C-alpha positions in Angstrom: -12.7 -2.1 -59.0 -15.0 -5.1 -57.4 -14.4 -7.7 -54.4 -14.3 -10.4 -55.4 -16.6 -13.2 -53.7 -13.4 -15.7 -53.0 -12.0 -13.0 -50.2 -15.1 -12.1 -48.4 -15.7 -16.0 -47.5 -12.5 -16.7 -46.3 -12.4 -19.7 -44.0 -12.0 -18.7 -39.8 -11.1 -20.2 -37.2 -12.8 -23.8 -36.0 -15.8 -23.5 -33.7 -14.2 -25.5 -30.6 -11.0 -23.2 -30.5 -13.6 -20.1 -30.1 -15.6 -22.1 -27.7 -12.6 -23.3 -25.5 -11.0 -19.6 -25.9 -13.9 -17.5 -23.7 -15.4 -20.5 -21.6 -12.1 -21.2 -19.7 -11.4 -17.6 -19.0 -14.7 -17.2 -17.7 -14.8 -20.0 -15.8 -11.6 -18.8 -14.2 -13.0 -15.3 -13.2 -15.9 -17.0 -11.5 -13.4 -19.2 -9.7 -11.3 -16.5 -9.0 -14.3 -14.5 -7.4 -15.8 -17.4 -5.6 -12.5 -17.9 -3.8 -12.2 -14.1 -2.9 -15.3 -12.3 -2.4 -17.7 -14.8 -1.9 -16.5 -17.6 0.2 -14.5 -14.7 2.5 -18.1 -13.1 2.8 -19.7 -16.5 3.9 -17.5 -16.9 6.3 -17.9 -13.6 8.4 -21.6 -14.1 8.1 -21.2 -17.6 9.8 -18.6 -16.0 12.6 -20.9 -12.9 13.2 -24.6 -15.2 13.6 -21.9 -17.7 15.9 -21.6 -14.1 17.5 -25.1 -13.2 18.0 -26.3 -16.4 19.0 -24.0 -16.8 21.9 -24.9 -14.0 23.6 -25.3 -14.1 26.9 -26.4 -11.9 30.1 -23.3 -9.8 31.2 -21.6 -9.5 28.5 -20.3 -6.4 27.3 -21.2 -5.3 23.8 -21.4 -2.8 21.4 -24.4 -1.7 19.1 -24.1 -0.5 15.1 -25.4 3.1 16.6 -21.9 2.9 18.5 -23.8 2.2 22.0 -21.7 0.5 24.4 -23.6 -1.6 26.8 -24.2 -4.5 28.9 -26.3 -7.6 28.0 -29.1 -7.6 30.6 -31.5 -10.4 29.3 -31.5 -12.5 26.3 -35.2 -13.1 25.3 -35.4 -16.6 22.5 -37.3 -14.3 19.7 -34.3 -12.5 18.3 -34.2 -9.7 21.2 -31.4 -8.6 23.6 -32.4 -6.5 26.5 -28.8 -3.9 26.8 -28.2 -2.0 29.8 -26.4 1.0 28.4 -26.0 3.3 31.6 -27.4 2.4 35.5 -31.2 1.9 35.5 -31.7 2.4 31.3 -32.1 -0.8 29.4 -32.9 -0.8 25.9 -34.8 -3.7 24.3 -33.0 -4.1 20.0 -32.6 -7.1 17.6 -29.5 -9.4 18.0 -28.6 -8.3 14.7 -28.1 -4.5 16.3 -25.2 -6.2 18.2 -22.2 -5.6 16.2 -19.5 -7.2 18.2 -18.6 -8.3 21.7 -16.0 -6.6 24.0 -16.1 -8.7 26.8 -17.6 -12.3 27.1 -18.3 -13.3 30.8 -17.6 -17.0 31.8 -20.6 -19.5 31.9 -21.7 -20.2 35.6 -20.6 -23.3 36.8 -23.5 -26.2 37.6 
């Protein structure tokens, strides 16, 4: 009727085996997440920043709002002046530029 205490105190697995069986898969999961999620996002962010830093006057750009325009003036404080129609210029931050459609060639000097 009663369970003997010897059955309740059965020997378990060694502690080192349990640590290895949980630690190795966790390290593998973090490694896979780094190479498939974190690293590509960092690469894309660097490319986007490089594109925004290399903006020049005359570049055709697309803003995050979907507006097509031509860069009229690039300011040092992170602003860009974009001409969206004849005589219509809009000031915006460089972060609002989504992509460069066509780049202008640098002036020969």
